[in-house]
N, C-alpha and C positions, 0 to 999 in steps of 0.2 A: 268145833262148829256145832251149831244148834239146829234141832228140828223145828220147822216153822211152817206156817201157811202164808203164802204170798197174798198180798192185797194190791190191787191195781187201780189207778185213777187216770182217766183220760182228761188232761187239763189244757191241752193246746192241740192244734191241728197236727195229726200224725205224731203225737208225743204222749207217751204213758209214763207215769211214775209208778214204780214197783217197790212196795214196802214189805217189811216183815223179815228181811234178811240182813239184820244188824245195821244196815244203813239204807237210805233211800237211793234207789237206782233209777235209771231212766232209759226208756226205749225210744229211739229216734228212727222213724221210718222214712227212708228215701224212696226214689223211684224204682230201684231194682233190688235194694237190699236195706236191711235195718241194722243199726249199731247200738250197743248198749253203752251207757256211761256208768262205770263202776259195776262190780259183780257181787257185792254183798259177801256174806259168809254164813252158809248153812249146809245141811246135808242134802237138801233137795236141789235138783238141777234147775237153776234159775234161767238158764238159756232155754230149756224145754218149755218152761212156763211162758217166757217172753214170746216163744214161737207160736203159742196159742192166740196171741194178740194180733198177729199179722200173717199174711200169706207170703210176704217177702222173707228170704232167708236171714236168719239171725245167727251169724257166725263170729262176729267181731265185738270186742269190748275195749273201751278206752278207760284206763285207770287215772283218776285225778290225783291220787297219791298212794303211798305204799302200805298204809295201815291195813291189817288183815281183815278188818270189818268191811273193807272196800275191795279187797283183792282175793278173798278166800274162795270165791266162785270162779276165778280165772280159768281153772282147769276144765271147765265145761265148755269153753270157747276154742275155736280154731286159731284165732289171731288175737293177740293182746297188744294193744298200743300203750306205750309208756315211755317216759324219759329214761335215760340210762340210770339216773339217780334213783328214780322210783323202783327200778328193777332190783336194786341192791338189797332191799329188805322186804320186798313184796311177798316173798315166800317164807318169811318168818311167821310161822303159824301160831306162835304165842300160846301153845297148849290147846288150841281150839280144834285142830284138824284131826279127825279119826282116821281118814283115808289119805295117807300120804301120797298115794298115786296121783291125787289131784294137784300136787305140787310139781308134777313132771311136765313143764311147758316152757316155752321160750317167749321172747318179746320181740316186737317190731318197734324200734326206737323212733320217737318223734322229737322234733326240736322246736324251739320258740319261733312263732310265726308261720309254721307249716300249716298248710291247708290239706286236710284229709279229703280225698276226692270221692265222697259219698255222693253218687249221682243224684242231682236234684236237691241235695242238702249238704253243701260243702261245710266242713267244720274247722275252725281256726284254733290252733293251739297257742295258749298264752302261758309260758313258764313263769312261775312266781317264786319258787325256792323259799318258801316261808313256813307254812304249817308242817311240812316235812320236806326232806331233801328233794329238790327239783320237782315239787308238786306243780300241778298245772290247772288252768281253767280252760273250758271249751266254749268258744263263742259260735253260736248258731245265728248268723246274720239273717238268714232267710226267715226264721221263725222269731227272731229278735229275743232270743233266750241266752242267758249266760249261766253256765254250769260250773260251780266253784268247789265242789267237794266240801271240805270242812273249813275253807278259808273264811266263810261268812256263815252265820248261824243265828237263828232267832233266840236260842237259849244262851250259849256262850261260845266264844272262840277260845281254843286252848293253844298256848305257845309252850309246847313240851319238847324235850330233846328228841333227836332221832333215835329210833330203835336199832337193835343190833343188826349189823350187816355181816358179821362173822361170829362164830361161836365164842362165847366168853366176853363179848363186848357189851358194856352197859349202854353207853351213849355213842352212837355213830357220829353225830354232830351235836353241838350245843343247841339249846333251845333258841329259837329265833328271838331277837330282841324286839322291843316295842318299836324301835326305829325301823327295823327290817319290815315288820308288819305294816307300818304306815307306808313304807315304800311300795309294798305289794298292793295295798289299797289304792295308792296314787296311780299305779300302773293300770289297774282295772278302771279307774276313773277316766282314763284316756279313751276308753271304748264306750263311754256312757251313752253316746248318741246311737249306738248300735244294738242296744237291748232294752226291753221293757220290763223284764222280770229276771230275778236271780234264783236259780235252782240249787238248793243245798243238799247236804248229805244227811242232815238230821234235823229234828225239831221244828218241822213245819216248812213247806215249800209249795209254791214259789213265794219269794219275798219281793216287796217293793224295792226299787233301787235306792230309796232313801236310807236303807240299812247301810249301804256303802258309805254314805255321807256321815251317818251316825257313828260308825266305827272309826272313821278318820278323825272325827271330832274327839271321840273318847281317847284315841292315841294322843292327840294334841294335848289334851288335858293331863294325861299321865306324864308326858314328857315335860310339860311346863311346871308340874308340881301341884296343879290345881286339884288333881284327883290322886290320892295315894292308895286307895283300895283298902280291902280288909284281909286280914290273915285267914279268915274263914272263906275258903274257896268254894264251898258247897252252894248248890243252887237247885232249882226244881228238878232238873234233869242231870245233875252231877253231884254225887254224894260220896262221903268217905268210904262207902262199901265198894265203890268202883275200883278195879285194879289200876286204872290209869289216873287215880286221884293222888295228888302229891303228898309225899311224906311231910310231916309237920316241920322237920328240920331243913326241908329243901328250899325254903324261902320264897314260896309262891304266894301271890295275892290275887284277889278278885276285885276288879274295878268295875263299877256299874254307872251307867248314865243313860237316861232316856229309855230305860227298859232293856238295854243291852248290857252284856258283860264280857270282859276280857280277863282270862286267867293267865298270868305272866309271872316270870321269875323276877323278883324285885332287884336282883343283882344284874339283870340283863336288859336295862332300859335302852342302852346304846349299843351299836355294833362293836364298839371298842371295849365294852365291859367283859369281864372274865366269865366263863361258864359257871353255872350253879353247881351245888353239891351233887355227888353220885351215890346211889342211884336216885333219880327224881321221884319215881313211882314204883310200886310193887310189880307193875307190868314190865318196866324196864329190866328189873332183876330177873323176871321170868324169861323175857325174850332173849336174854344172853345165852340161853341154853336150848332154844327152840328154832334156831335158824336152819333152814333146809340145806 
């Protein structure tokens, strides 16, 4: 976990974006309490910082997915909402956590379609099972905001295998196929009339909903063979120095269209395709030995 200074931005009514903690997190303020979406990963107590932004108690956090840059701060909260699939590797600290006591917490499981009863601000859970096992989006119909974690991004979306859920495991699940990703996007498109902005975990937020349509089109182009991508997976915010950058022999490609990018395993276009080589990235090899 990294030492950091938080930066906050009030961008919608009763809604703050908190940056500086490995990912962009969000504070949603209801009538009697506030809830965080994602907890980041740093030494500083993100819950205490969020509490300075509202008089309402901030005790709860919703995890959009299991990656430690979104779950490393879970231990600062009293209640963590996640799917059962998210919980399986959310405490894999990937060498980042210096205080392992922060990993001593439990989960309150949520399911697809469930409405979390935050008074004055009910939040709907949409399980996607794409970017990572049982990852989810959160739909705030009242504020017309959709929170997607890393399922959409202005930089690039990564389709990597699941990280270890038990010690010694390299890939808990294979990388999502391009077909699976398109299915997740089509699922989100069913809610298009309910949101005006998409709030992401990295690289600029909120996004216009047109990004959802653009990524759907990019997937279509990849699956049809119109776009084959490049073996160079690097981009402005994704470089070979990153631990989660694919090994050269892992068969990953970067496809670009209309300013967006998808990094995917070339052998995983369809759901029926076999998984790619192991390990996919240096971080997968590391995570095999850092599961709590």
